[in-house]
Phi, psi and omega in degrees: 000131181280164180296325181296319178293320180296318178296319178297316179297318180294320178296320177296320179297320177296316180297317178296319178298316179294323177295319178294320177298315179297319178298316179298319178294317178300312181299320183288320187267327192240348184270120179288334179296320179293325178294320179292331181284342178076229183297323178298321178295320178295319179295318180298313180293324179292324178294320177300314180294318182296314178294324176298317177295318181297327179280323190271319187291307180295327180291328176297317179295316181292320178297318177298318178299316180295316182293324176294318177298320179297318179295320179297318178295324179291326181287336180284000000 
């Protein structure tokens, strides 16, 4: 797998993670259906946020690491 494909996959992963975080926040704050579900609704919105964090945070660090390495190689 080339670096360009890996960077694209990581960027997509970050976007999906941010979308899941946004969905979880929307469900928790604005969805009446989640309010009616009670604890189950809170768990559903929390799972969306948790998976979003799991997708977005580590990939940001790894993507930054890859881009820094690429810059170092270009400077050499």
